C-alpha positions as CSV (number, residue, x, y, z in Angstrom):
1,M,54.1,62.0,-91.6
2,S,52.0,65.1,-92.1
3,Q,52.4,68.1,-89.8
4,T,49.1,67.3,-88.1
5,E,49.5,63.6,-87.4
6,G,50.2,62.3,-83.8
7,S,48.6,63.0,-80.5
8,V,48.4,66.8,-80.7
9,I,44.8,68.1,-80.9
10,P,45.1,71.5,-82.6
11,S,43.1,74.5,-81.2
12,L,41.0,76.9,-83.3
13,D,41.4,79.6,-80.6
14,D,42.0,83.0,-82.2
15,M,41.9,81.5,-85.7
16,V,39.7,82.8,-88.6
17,H,38.1,80.7,-91.3
18,V,38.9,81.2,-95.0
19,P,36.3,79.3,-97.0
20,A,37.2,77.3,-100.1
21,G,37.1,79.1,-103.4
22,S,38.9,81.2,-106.0
23,F,40.7,84.5,-105.5
24,I,42.9,86.9,-107.5
25,M,46.6,86.4,-106.9
26,G,49.6,88.4,-108.0
27,D,50.3,91.9,-109.3
28,D,51.4,92.5,-112.9
29,R,53.2,95.7,-112.0
30,F,56.1,93.7,-110.3
31,E,58.2,91.1,-112.0
32,R,58.3,88.5,-109.2
33,E,54.6,88.9,-108.6
34,R,53.5,88.1,-112.2
35,P,51.2,86.9,-113.6
36,V,47.9,87.9,-112.1
37,R,45.8,84.8,-112.1
38,T,42.8,83.2,-110.5
39,V,43.8,80.6,-108.0
40,H,41.6,78.1,-106.1
41,A,42.3,77.5,-102.4
42,E,40.8,74.8,-100.3
43,G,39.2,75.9,-97.0
44,F,41.5,76.6,-94.1
45,W,41.8,78.3,-90.8
46,I,44.6,80.9,-90.1
47,D,45.7,82.7,-87.0
48,R,44.0,86.0,-86.5
49,F,47.2,87.4,-85.0
50,L,51.0,86.7,-85.3
51,V,52.4,84.3,-82.8
52,T,53.6,86.3,-79.8
53,N,56.7,86.3,-77.8
54,A,54.9,84.8,-74.8
55,Q,53.5,82.0,-76.9
56,F,56.9,81.2,-78.4
57,Q,58.5,81.3,-75.0
58,D,56.0,78.8,-73.7
59,F,56.8,76.6,-76.6
60,M,60.5,76.9,-75.8
61,D,60.0,76.1,-72.1
62,R,58.0,73.0,-72.9
63,S,60.0,71.7,-75.8
64,G,63.6,72.7,-74.8
65,I,64.2,74.2,-78.2
66,A,66.8,76.9,-78.4
67,G,65.3,80.4,-78.8
68,P,66.3,83.2,-81.1
69,A,69.8,84.6,-80.5
70,H,68.6,88.2,-80.0
71,W,66.7,87.2,-76.8
72,P,69.0,88.0,-73.9
73,N,69.5,85.0,-71.6
74,G,66.9,83.1,-73.6
75,R,64.0,85.4,-72.7
76,F,62.2,88.1,-74.7
77,R,62.5,91.7,-73.7
78,A,60.4,92.8,-70.7
79,G,57.1,94.3,-71.7
80,Q,57.0,92.7,-75.1
81,D,55.0,89.5,-74.3
82,D,52.3,90.5,-76.8
83,H,54.7,91.5,-79.6
84,P,55.4,89.2,-82.5
85,A,58.0,86.4,-82.0
86,E,60.7,87.1,-84.6
87,V,62.4,83.8,-85.4
88,S,63.9,81.7,-88.2
89,W,61.8,79.6,-90.5
90,V,63.1,76.5,-88.8
91,M,61.9,77.7,-85.4
92,A,58.6,78.8,-86.8
93,R,58.0,75.4,-88.5
94,A,59.0,73.6,-85.2
95,Y,56.3,75.7,-83.4
96,A,53.7,74.9,-86.0
97,D,54.5,71.2,-85.9
98,A,54.3,71.1,-82.1
99,H,50.8,72.6,-82.2
100,G,49.5,70.3,-84.9
101,K,49.4,73.1,-87.4
102,R,51.3,74.3,-90.5
103,L,52.9,77.4,-91.9
104,P,50.7,79.0,-94.6
105,T,51.5,78.5,-98.2
106,E,51.8,81.6,-100.3
107,V,48.3,80.9,-101.8
108,Q,46.8,80.6,-98.3
109,W,48.6,83.7,-97.0
110,E,47.7,85.9,-99.9
111,K,44.0,84.9,-99.9
112,A,43.8,85.6,-96.2
113,A,45.4,89.0,-96.7
114,R,43.6,90.2,-99.9
115,G,40.3,88.4,-99.9
116,T,38.8,87.3,-103.2
117,E,39.0,90.6,-105.1
118,G,42.8,91.1,-105.1
119,L,42.9,94.1,-102.8
120,I,46.2,95.9,-102.8
121,F,46.3,96.2,-99.0
122,P,44.3,94.0,-96.5
123,W,41.9,96.9,-95.8
124,G,41.4,98.2,-99.3
125,N,43.2,99.7,-102.3
126,D,44.4,103.0,-100.7
127,F,47.3,103.1,-98.2
128,V,46.4,104.1,-94.7
129,A,49.4,104.7,-92.5
130,Q,47.5,104.2,-89.3
131,A,46.5,100.6,-90.4
132,C,50.1,99.2,-90.3
133,L,53.5,99.8,-88.9
134,T,55.7,100.7,-91.9
135,W,58.6,103.1,-92.4
136,E,56.1,106.0,-92.9
137,T,55.4,105.7,-89.2
138,S,58.5,104.1,-87.7
139,A,60.8,106.8,-89.2
140,V,58.9,109.3,-87.1
141,T,58.1,107.4,-83.9
142,A,61.1,105.0,-83.9
143,A,58.8,102.2,-83.1
144,H,60.3,98.9,-84.3
145,S,57.7,96.6,-82.7
146,E,54.3,96.7,-81.1
147,P,51.5,94.4,-79.8
148,V,50.0,92.1,-82.5
149,T,46.6,93.5,-81.5
150,A,47.6,97.2,-82.0
151,R,46.0,97.9,-85.4
152,P,42.5,96.3,-85.8
153,Q,41.7,98.9,-88.4
154,G,44.2,97.1,-90.7
155,A,42.4,93.8,-90.6
156,S,41.9,91.8,-93.8
157,P,38.5,90.8,-95.2
158,Y,38.7,87.6,-93.1
159,G,39.7,89.4,-89.9
160,C,43.5,88.7,-89.9
161,E,45.4,91.5,-88.3
162,Q,48.9,93.0,-88.9
163,M,49.3,91.0,-92.1
164,V,51.4,93.8,-93.5
165,G,54.0,96.0,-91.8
166,L,55.4,95.3,-88.3
167,C,57.4,92.2,-89.4
168,E,57.6,90.0,-92.4
169,E,55.9,86.6,-92.2
170,W,57.3,83.1,-93.1
171,C,55.5,80.9,-95.6
172,E,55.9,77.2,-96.1
173,D,57.0,77.6,-99.8
174,D,60.4,77.6,-101.3
175,Y,60.9,80.9,-103.2
176,D,60.4,80.3,-106.9
177,A,58.8,81.7,-110.0
178,Y,55.0,81.7,-110.3
179,P,53.5,79.4,-112.9
180,G,53.5,81.1,-116.3
181,S,56.1,83.7,-115.3
182,G,59.0,84.3,-117.6
183,Y,61.0,86.1,-114.9
184,R,64.2,84.4,-113.6
185,S,66.0,85.2,-110.3
186,V,69.2,83.8,-108.8
187,G,67.1,83.3,-105.7
188,Y,64.7,80.8,-107.3
189,G,65.1,77.1,-106.6
190,V,67.9,77.3,-104.1
191,G,66.0,76.5,-100.9
192,L,65.2,80.0,-99.8
193,K,61.8,80.4,-98.0
194,V,59.1,83.0,-98.9
195,L,58.5,86.0,-96.7
196,R,55.3,88.1,-97.0
197,G,53.9,91.4,-95.7
198,G,56.8,93.8,-95.4
199,S,57.8,95.2,-92.0
200,W,58.4,98.4,-90.0
201,I,61.7,99.0,-91.8
202,F,60.1,99.0,-95.3
203,P,57.8,101.6,-96.9
204,Q,54.3,101.1,-98.1
205,T,55.4,99.6,-101.3
206,H,56.3,96.4,-99.4
207,A,53.0,96.5,-97.3
208,R,51.0,95.0,-100.2
209,G,49.2,91.7,-100.0
210,S,51.0,90.4,-103.1
211,Y,54.5,91.5,-102.1
212,R,57.1,88.6,-102.0
213,C,60.5,88.4,-100.4
214,F,62.7,85.6,-99.3
215,E,65.4,84.5,-96.8
216,S,67.3,81.4,-95.7
217,P,65.2,79.0,-93.5
218,D,68.0,78.9,-90.9
219,L,68.4,82.7,-90.9
220,D,70.8,84.0,-88.2
221,T,68.7,85.7,-85.6
222,S,71.5,87.5,-83.8
223,G,70.9,90.7,-85.7
224,F,67.1,90.9,-85.0
225,A,67.6,93.1,-81.9
226,Q,68.5,96.0,-84.2
227,L,66.8,95.4,-87.5
228,G,64.0,93.0,-86.4
229,G,63.2,89.8,-88.2
230,P,60.3,87.7,-89.6
231,G,57.4,86.5,-87.5
232,F,54.8,84.0,-88.4
233,R,51.2,82.7,-88.0
234,C,49.9,79.2,-88.4
235,V,47.1,77.5,-90.5
236,L,45.0,74.4,-90.3
237,L,43.3,72.8,-93.3
238,E,39.7,71.9,-93.1
239,S,40.8,68.4,-93.8
240,D,43.1,68.4,-90.8
241,L,40.0,68.6,-88.6
242,A,38.1,65.9,-90.4
């Protein structure tokens, strides 16, 4: 069964459209991001914002799914309803399934973040500290989270916000070498899931649209209260709506 089969009618509210076409993917300066290549992506819709705590709480209440371990008494911290829900890949995938949507592939995520021209950052090729929450800011302000709508100046060419910094984002893919890459990692091919976008705890080098990381899909969320954890956004294929 596909993720979009069944009785759920997916909503396009707060999603942006990324049309079909080719884009530049990868960065030859970094081993696990090589090689730079032109990739075709079918058209899709992607959430403008990260899924919030309030949205994930509503899903938990309706589905009965257990929430992340760092939420005291099964509820997110007061005043953080519009902050990103930091969860495991398994939890993120369950949310997407329940809403008739998908987690983005690496191809979809990177195109949504960089546009067609291979921008280094979602907003351009020069780092702007005010456009994202990275260590350059959090080391001074001690901010470890913020509303998903806090930095519209960091929007990607398609209008996606907070795609870098704040929290890493889960992708659907297993972590593995890119086609044509000669680089080998012990993390390849062992069931780890791709993370994108960097977070508040990392510097600007991780806040690039091509940056790749990885984690276990059933990542223990108990440590998220101190160090934070990955968030996510959902996608819909144009064919899902046909």
